[in-house]
Wavefront OBJ file of the C-alpha trace (Angstrom):
o trace
v 86.046 151.649 62.362
v 86.505 149.114 65.099
v 86.997 150.084 68.745
v 90.458 149.148 70.088
v 90.394 146.118 72.339
v 92.001 147.968 75.270
v 89.336 150.710 75.139
v 86.582 148.104 74.961
v 88.082 146.343 77.979
v 88.210 149.607 79.943
v 84.566 150.308 79.130
v 83.601 146.837 80.327
v 85.537 147.302 83.554
v 83.919 150.707 84.128
v 80.447 149.236 83.579
v 81.164 146.396 85.993
v 82.422 148.917 88.572
v 79.265 151.029 88.251
v 77.097 147.948 88.737
v 79.050 146.906 91.836
v 79.332 150.447 93.238
v 76.132 150.342 95.376
v 77.217 147.092 97.008
v 80.726 148.496 97.587
v 79.310 151.629 99.231
v 77.007 149.605 101.493
v 79.871 147.306 102.464
v 82.124 150.283 103.188
v 79.461 152.010 105.279
v 78.715 148.996 107.464
v 82.170 147.379 107.534
v 85.095 149.741 106.923
v 83.601 152.891 108.414
v 83.015 151.320 111.871
v 86.613 150.052 111.809
v 87.969 153.516 111.021
v 85.639 155.120 113.579
v 86.797 152.659 116.221
v 90.459 153.387 115.445
v 89.799 157.109 115.943
v 87.787 156.502 119.124
v 90.664 154.511 120.621
v 92.572 157.814 120.788
v 89.717 159.646 122.482
v 87.996 159.740 125.824
v 84.251 159.843 125.254
v 80.968 158.620 126.678
v 78.877 159.819 123.701
v 77.178 162.421 125.935
v 79.690 165.229 125.681
v 82.401 166.265 123.238
v 85.193 163.763 122.701
v 88.567 164.561 124.249
v 91.760 163.549 122.496
v 94.023 161.598 124.827
v 96.441 160.018 122.351
v 97.866 156.713 123.553
v 96.544 157.066 127.113
v 93.790 154.527 126.435
v 96.325 151.942 125.297
v 98.525 152.614 128.329
v 95.521 152.240 130.620
v 94.467 148.949 129.018
v 97.971 147.472 129.044
v 98.438 148.409 132.707
v 95.120 146.892 133.814
v 95.858 143.808 135.973
v 92.678 142.164 134.660
v 94.123 142.129 131.137
v 96.489 139.253 131.924
v 93.607 137.343 133.514
v 91.454 137.907 130.438
v 94.272 136.855 128.105
v 94.943 133.698 130.101
v 91.269 132.744 130.161
v 90.911 133.440 126.445
v 93.943 131.285 125.642
v 92.501 128.523 127.818
v 89.221 128.704 125.921
v 91.030 128.687 122.567
v 93.152 125.700 123.592
v 90.183 123.663 124.788
v 88.064 124.697 121.784
v 90.759 123.562 119.359
v 91.505 120.381 121.298
v 87.895 119.214 121.432
v 85.973 121.387 118.988
v 88.236 121.084 115.957
v 88.594 117.302 115.420
v 84.974 116.508 116.351
v 83.285 118.115 113.288
v 85.906 116.610 110.992
v 85.359 113.142 112.448
v 81.580 113.521 112.165
v 81.885 114.627 108.551
v 84.082 111.640 107.680
v 81.645 109.238 109.355
v 78.604 110.818 107.663
v 80.336 110.658 104.264
v 80.630 106.865 104.587
v 76.893 106.200 105.023
v 74.442 105.689 102.208
v 73.561 108.746 100.161
v 69.871 108.612 101.091
v 70.685 108.860 104.814
v 73.568 111.296 104.475
v 71.271 114.318 104.239
v 69.413 113.280 107.406
v 72.598 112.914 109.426
v 73.930 116.213 108.102
v 70.680 117.931 109.095
v 70.876 116.424 112.597
v 74.469 117.637 112.942
v 73.436 121.131 111.837
v 70.384 121.270 114.105
v 72.158 122.963 117.075
v 73.145 125.854 114.788
v 69.478 126.550 114.062
v 68.662 127.021 117.748
v 68.978 130.719 118.675
v 72.259 131.180 120.565
v 70.711 132.846 123.603
v 68.087 130.116 123.917
v 70.706 127.376 123.579
v 72.995 128.969 126.172
v 70.171 129.415 128.679
v 69.104 125.783 128.181
v 72.647 124.608 128.846
v 72.864 126.884 131.864
v 69.742 125.193 133.192
v 71.320 121.781 132.523
v 74.419 122.888 134.448
v 72.388 123.379 137.623
v 74.812 122.473 140.455
v 72.056 120.933 142.574
v 71.840 117.116 142.737
v 68.596 117.390 140.741
v 70.327 119.252 137.895
v 70.143 117.563 134.509
v 73.832 116.722 134.085
v 74.268 115.830 137.746
v 71.269 113.522 137.505
v 72.781 111.800 134.451
v 76.147 111.377 136.185
v 74.728 110.182 139.496
v 74.417 106.480 138.425
v 78.144 106.582 137.587
v 78.986 107.745 141.068
v 80.083 111.187 139.859
v 78.962 114.436 141.420
v 77.083 116.461 142.100
v 79.449 118.855 140.331
v 79.328 122.639 140.772
v 79.828 123.200 137.017
v 79.580 126.961 136.401
v 80.176 127.758 140.081
v 83.647 126.196 139.994
v 86.687 128.102 138.796
v 88.097 124.832 137.461
v 85.006 123.470 135.707
v 83.401 126.684 134.431
v 85.597 127.185 131.356
v 85.468 123.516 130.188
v 81.686 123.622 130.647
v 81.465 126.719 128.436
v 83.710 125.092 125.817
v 81.438 122.038 125.754
v 78.390 124.183 125.032
v 80.212 126.256 122.408
v 81.457 123.116 120.648
v 77.950 121.663 120.549
v 76.529 124.894 119.150
v 79.103 125.541 116.423
v 80.091 122.079 115.198
v 77.253 121.795 112.668
v 78.581 124.514 110.363
v 82.029 122.917 110.227
v 80.470 119.520 109.509
v 78.723 120.884 106.414
v 81.911 122.557 105.176
v 83.894 119.347 105.570
v 81.145 117.318 103.880
v 81.254 119.672 100.908
v 85.043 119.305 100.740
v 84.812 115.504 100.941
v 82.619 115.388 97.844
v 85.596 116.672 95.832
v 87.809 113.733 96.809
v 88.210 111.431 93.805
v 86.634 107.988 94.416
v 89.408 106.248 92.476
v 91.864 107.227 95.222
v 89.831 105.257 97.740
v 89.572 102.340 95.304
v 93.331 102.302 94.849
v 93.853 102.423 98.622
v 91.450 99.503 99.108
v 93.299 97.467 96.469
v 96.521 98.154 98.383
v 94.899 96.704 101.510
v 94.434 99.985 103.387
v 91.875 99.919 106.183
v 89.428 102.684 107.031
v 91.870 104.598 109.249
v 94.713 104.430 106.714
v 92.357 105.633 103.978
v 91.327 108.577 106.123
v 94.925 109.420 107.045
v 96.558 108.944 103.645
v 93.705 109.887 101.288
v 90.967 111.935 102.950
v 93.010 114.335 105.085
v 95.667 115.163 102.430
v 92.971 115.839 99.837
v 91.117 118.370 102.020
v 94.106 119.819 103.893
v 93.545 123.314 102.464
v 90.017 123.387 103.857
v 91.261 122.013 107.181
v 93.901 124.735 107.487
v 91.409 127.494 106.668
v 88.863 126.124 109.129
v 91.562 125.966 111.796
v 92.385 129.638 111.251
v 88.718 130.638 111.359
v 88.190 128.661 114.554
v 91.209 130.253 116.198
v 89.940 133.734 115.340
v 86.379 132.924 116.410
v 87.444 131.316 119.684
v 89.638 134.291 120.543
v 86.580 136.541 120.225
v 84.330 134.471 122.496
v 81.839 136.641 124.366
v 78.238 135.445 124.366
v 78.786 132.178 126.228
v 80.748 133.520 129.238
v 78.602 136.643 129.341
v 75.311 134.761 129.626
v 76.533 131.753 131.588
v 78.852 133.220 134.199
v 79.274 136.972 133.531
v 83.003 136.305 133.777
v 82.842 134.529 137.138
v 83.431 132.845 139.400
v 86.137 135.260 140.528
v 86.955 136.214 136.912
v 87.709 132.580 136.019
v 85.843 132.998 132.714
v 86.646 136.657 132.036
v 87.665 136.860 128.354
v 89.130 139.715 126.338
v 85.802 140.672 124.756
v 84.060 140.475 128.116
v 86.665 142.834 129.561
v 86.043 145.119 126.595
v 82.328 145.039 127.410
v 83.061 145.992 131.022
v 85.094 148.979 129.863
v 82.297 150.225 127.624
v 79.203 149.403 129.686
v 80.565 149.217 133.219
v 80.378 151.996 135.754
v 82.968 154.199 134.007
v 81.516 153.836 130.475
v 85.013 154.213 129.027
v 84.401 153.653 125.321
v 87.899 154.838 124.448
v 89.506 152.078 126.518
v 87.099 149.520 125.066
v 87.941 150.456 121.477
v 91.664 150.579 122.338
v 91.463 146.994 123.568
v 89.548 146.084 120.407
v 92.233 147.653 118.214
v 94.963 145.775 120.092
v 93.083 142.501 119.672
v 92.555 143.145 115.953
v 96.259 143.897 115.440
v 97.322 140.765 117.311
v 94.886 138.569 115.371
v 95.985 140.083 112.050
v 99.648 139.450 112.895
v 99.024 135.890 114.063
v 96.892 135.177 110.979
v 99.739 136.410 108.787
v 102.211 134.146 110.575
v 99.799 131.208 110.358
v 99.275 131.637 106.620
v 103.018 131.979 106.028
v 103.761 128.887 108.101
v 101.131 126.748 106.373
v 101.614 128.033 102.815
v 103.483 124.960 101.609
v 100.814 122.648 103.096
v 97.998 124.363 101.189
v 99.261 123.456 97.733
l 1 2 3 4 5 6 7 8 9 10 11 12 13 14 15 16 17 18 19 20 21 22 23 24 25 26 27 28 29 30 31 32 33 34 35 36 37 38 39 40 41 42 43 44 45 46 47 48 49 50 51 52 53 54 55 56 57 58 59 60 61 62 63 64 65 66 67 68 69 70 71 72 73 74 75 76 77 78 79 80 81 82 83 84 85 86 87 88 89 90 91 92 93 94 95 96 97 98 99 100 101 102 103 104 105 106 107 108 109 110 111 112 113 114 115 116 117 118 119 120 121 122 123 124 125 126 127 128 129 130 131 132 133 134 135 136 137 138 139 140 141 142 143 144 145 146 147 148 149 150 151 152 153 154 155 156 157 158 159 160 161 162 163 164 165 166 167 168 169 170 171 172 173 174 175 176 177 178 179 180 181 182 183 184 185 186 187 188 189 190 191 192 193 194 195 196 197 198 199 200 201 202 203 204 205 206 207 208 209 210 211 212 213 214 215 216 217 218 219 220 221 222 223 224 225 226 227 228 229 230 231 232 233 234 235 236 237 238 239 240 241 242 243 244 245 246 247 248 249 250 251 252 253 254 255 256 257 258 259 260 261 262 263 264 265 266 267 268 269 270 271 272 273 274 275 276 277 278 279 280 281 282 283 284 285 286 287 288 289 290 291 292 293 294 295 296 297
């Protein structure tokens, strides 16, 4: 007697679930549980030394009434704007240029583009901080001196500090995007380029009318990931300026760090700010995906 197909399918699904169950439990323990714990902590006042005290929405009221919140939001938006303006087109342009070279050299150029990603972030940031030395003998000031520029205060200037941080962050993160774009470019059909060449299209028209439309889904996803990543910037301003000068580089995550590890050790306020940021990013991501849905097909 043969086993019904539906029962056989259910048995196969149950076996697949049992095989994946350990990975699901590990993922839940290290991913979903901290999220749920943070949501609960945002309603508490605790320093992990004594019992937690339920305060309801007081943490959210405290965070929203903090005058530094608007400063942190403005600085974060400035970082996001500069990161998208300079950091988004650069990896795409590098990937397009690398894809046009000979295959034997393409791997070398891709490796060189990815090299900054291999450098440990803390080491890279400290090296750039050394290069941003405001003295006339600083590395960047020395390079700009023959052009009659400087010496510039770099990280000591409220105007230059954020662009300087964006420059370092772009250098450090561009390599990953370059590899993603190179992988997407391999899927573009060569006959499309051949047809464009026969029609007399130059290099820029081929890029605009063939390359970009063919990888637009990848471009839109990378844009969303960069927006989310840039909004959560922390390491660079923390190590380079600690939010200074005069809070000119204070970001949302750096303000969250101050709540948790400052003098008050207010972990409830820190998690409340984290929950607010997560909700805002989730809402904006939803709007972004809805707005770009027709471009992804």
